[in-house]
Legacy VTK file of the C-alpha trace (Angstrom):
# vtk DataFile Version 3.0
C-alpha trace
ASCII
DATASET POLYDATA
POINTS 204 float
0.018 0.002 0.203
1.272 3.457 -0.833
1.990 6.160 1.492
-1.208 8.758 1.511
1.374 11.574 1.257
2.966 10.481 -1.867
0.454 12.781 -3.900
-0.641 16.254 -3.586
-3.222 16.156 -6.448
-5.831 13.752 -7.601
-6.659 14.455 -11.222
-9.613 12.741 -12.678
-10.969 12.352 -16.165
-14.740 12.587 -16.201
-16.532 10.584 -18.701
-15.922 7.015 -18.062
-14.462 7.477 -14.652
-16.634 9.899 -12.675
-19.431 10.624 -15.185
-21.560 8.278 -17.164
-20.899 9.069 -20.813
-23.134 6.987 -23.001
-21.897 8.158 -26.413
-20.128 4.916 -27.335
-23.045 2.799 -26.611
-25.404 5.348 -28.324
-23.646 5.490 -31.360
-23.300 1.702 -31.539
-27.192 1.680 -31.333
-27.444 4.488 -33.982
-24.977 2.948 -36.467
-25.901 0.641 -39.235
-24.331 -2.702 -39.081
-24.059 -2.510 -35.119
-20.247 -2.153 -34.865
-18.898 -3.163 -31.612
-18.381 -0.436 -28.900
-14.487 -0.830 -28.920
-14.339 0.102 -32.646
-16.695 3.045 -32.407
-14.624 4.080 -29.338
-11.487 4.084 -31.429
-13.156 5.958 -34.326
-14.498 8.657 -31.747
-11.129 9.231 -30.206
-9.293 9.490 -33.572
-11.966 11.580 -35.226
-10.591 15.016 -36.390
-14.326 16.471 -36.128
-14.300 15.288 -32.301
-10.812 16.818 -31.631
-11.891 20.156 -33.207
-15.152 20.420 -31.427
-13.346 19.558 -28.257
-10.666 22.250 -28.857
-13.428 24.678 -29.252
-12.406 25.340 -32.828
-15.650 24.536 -34.649
-19.492 25.384 -33.745
-21.853 22.700 -32.643
-23.556 23.031 -35.812
-20.464 22.355 -37.933
-19.572 19.556 -35.667
-23.049 18.017 -36.014
-23.019 17.995 -39.775
-19.447 16.603 -39.957
-20.196 13.813 -37.425
-23.497 12.881 -39.358
-21.367 12.548 -42.641
-18.452 10.951 -41.020
-20.368 8.053 -39.112
-23.302 7.938 -41.717
-26.038 8.843 -39.295
-29.648 9.043 -40.304
-30.393 12.082 -38.253
-30.635 15.727 -38.938
-28.190 18.187 -37.221
-30.870 19.277 -34.943
-31.791 15.363 -33.857
-28.016 14.651 -33.488
-27.488 17.665 -31.098
-30.431 16.508 -28.995
-29.022 12.895 -28.866
-25.540 14.200 -28.175
-26.386 16.480 -25.311
-28.191 13.466 -23.551
-25.109 11.396 -23.833
-23.805 13.144 -20.719
-25.634 11.452 -17.901
-24.108 12.919 -14.874
-22.067 11.146 -11.981
-22.002 7.692 -11.815
-24.186 6.234 -8.766
-21.694 6.478 -5.852
-19.039 8.758 -7.562
-19.707 11.719 -5.219
-19.694 9.302 -2.060
-16.498 7.938 -3.356
-14.900 11.484 -3.468
-16.132 12.171 -0.156
-14.470 8.941 1.388
-11.099 10.199 0.235
-8.943 11.872 2.622
-9.447 15.593 2.579
-5.804 16.615 2.557
-5.680 16.037 -1.407
-6.453 18.618 -3.872
-9.075 17.284 -6.206
-8.939 18.287 -9.949
-10.602 17.071 -13.294
-9.134 17.029 -16.837
-11.778 16.298 -19.387
-11.847 16.252 -23.263
-15.154 18.137 -23.226
-17.207 20.556 -25.506
-19.484 23.553 -25.442
-22.537 21.405 -25.118
-21.273 19.060 -22.317
-18.956 21.272 -20.262
-21.792 23.364 -18.625
-23.492 19.939 -17.696
-20.330 18.468 -16.118
-19.469 21.613 -14.289
-22.946 21.756 -12.797
-22.795 18.050 -11.676
-19.251 17.789 -10.481
-17.804 21.096 -9.686
-18.859 21.174 -6.200
-16.886 18.304 -5.368
-13.846 19.217 -7.445
-11.239 22.213 -6.660
-9.991 22.856 -10.151
-11.554 21.856 -13.600
-9.857 21.776 -16.878
-11.984 21.438 -19.917
-10.606 21.204 -23.246
-12.927 23.426 -25.035
-12.006 26.105 -22.654
-8.428 25.770 -22.638
-7.980 24.910 -26.495
-6.278 21.818 -25.840
-6.945 17.996 -25.870
-5.794 14.811 -24.515
-3.603 12.977 -25.434
-1.430 15.853 -26.556
1.525 16.514 -24.384
0.800 20.216 -24.201
-2.328 19.732 -22.352
-0.735 17.912 -19.312
2.219 20.480 -19.405
-0.366 23.183 -18.983
-2.182 21.343 -15.989
1.068 20.703 -14.071
2.011 24.125 -14.573
-1.163 25.673 -13.548
-1.540 23.426 -10.419
2.309 24.357 -9.597
2.669 20.804 -8.309
5.684 18.476 -9.276
4.028 16.087 -11.872
4.980 12.806 -9.975
2.961 14.091 -7.284
-0.247 14.322 -9.362
-2.265 10.886 -9.591
-4.261 10.860 -12.861
-7.088 8.551 -13.553
-8.442 7.889 -17.102
-10.085 5.433 -19.160
-8.306 5.778 -22.342
-4.893 3.974 -22.687
-3.398 6.763 -25.114
-4.028 9.396 -22.532
-2.667 7.395 -19.749
0.425 6.733 -21.675
0.744 10.489 -22.376
0.044 11.498 -18.901
3.089 9.132 -17.821
5.158 10.339 -20.534
4.715 13.908 -18.927
5.725 12.762 -15.636
2.283 12.164 -13.972
1.478 9.185 -11.977
-1.020 7.816 -14.398
-3.582 4.947 -13.831
-6.042 3.358 -16.413
-9.385 2.828 -14.925
-12.687 2.190 -16.774
-15.795 3.201 -14.750
-16.418 3.884 -11.006
-15.816 0.363 -9.939
-12.372 0.273 -11.320
-11.511 3.695 -9.830
-12.440 2.637 -6.358
-10.323 -0.509 -6.600
-7.330 1.594 -8.035
-7.874 4.088 -5.064
-7.759 1.335 -2.491
-4.600 -0.187 -4.031
-2.959 3.349 -3.649
-4.145 3.562 -0.076
-6.265 6.354 -0.543
-9.471 4.892 0.841
-9.874 2.169 3.006
-10.844 -1.228 1.721
LINES 1 205
204 0 1 2 3 4 5 6 7 8 9 10 11 12 13 14 15 16 17 18 19 20 21 22 23 24 25 26 27 28 29 30 31 32 33 34 35 36 37 38 39 40 41 42 43 44 45 46 47 48 49 50 51 52 53 54 55 56 57 58 59 60 61 62 63 64 65 66 67 68 69 70 71 72 73 74 75 76 77 78 79 80 81 82 83 84 85 86 87 88 89 90 91 92 93 94 95 96 97 98 99 100 101 102 103 104 105 106 107 108 109 110 111 112 113 114 115 116 117 118 119 120 121 122 123 124 125 126 127 128 129 130 131 132 133 134 135 136 137 138 139 140 141 142 143 144 145 146 147 148 149 150 151 152 153 154 155 156 157 158 159 160 161 162 163 164 165 166 167 168 169 170 171 172 173 174 175 176 177 178 179 180 181 182 183 184 185 186 187 188 189 190 191 192 193 194 195 196 197 198 199 200 201 202 203
């Protein structure tokens, strides 16, 4: 078990870690041929349209039109936007109580690839429990680019090795590790709780 004082900051991804993001399941439902979830996830992460929207470089209307064309969705832009907004379903059951169970001598922060439609929802649902929030659309950078981790480390003014980062995407975890953070791959609230226990940050 690790020393509880090994870290100063616990840095959480949101979708897939603390917040239920239903996008990959919903796209699997919407797409013809029922591709598997892992394939959809990979396409989403690599999509230029997604990255541009999450950097805040294109409008929601442009994003909707590009995604519909890219994924061959049988939706109007207005229908897609309604669907897209609904994919952010708020904190997983137990997420808030899990944060409260962690010792209060850590700073909590979040680092999320987000967008103008989801960021307000995420902030409203999680901000009361997080000290500092970094949303990609607000800072103009996205994971896994190294610059976003450098930005967060500089802004937090904490040595990177004293930041424990939790994310559900392996390329993000690798990039964070390369930036010097103590990075851990967790998919969902149950895996996050297990990892926090392994690190000695909550009681088993």
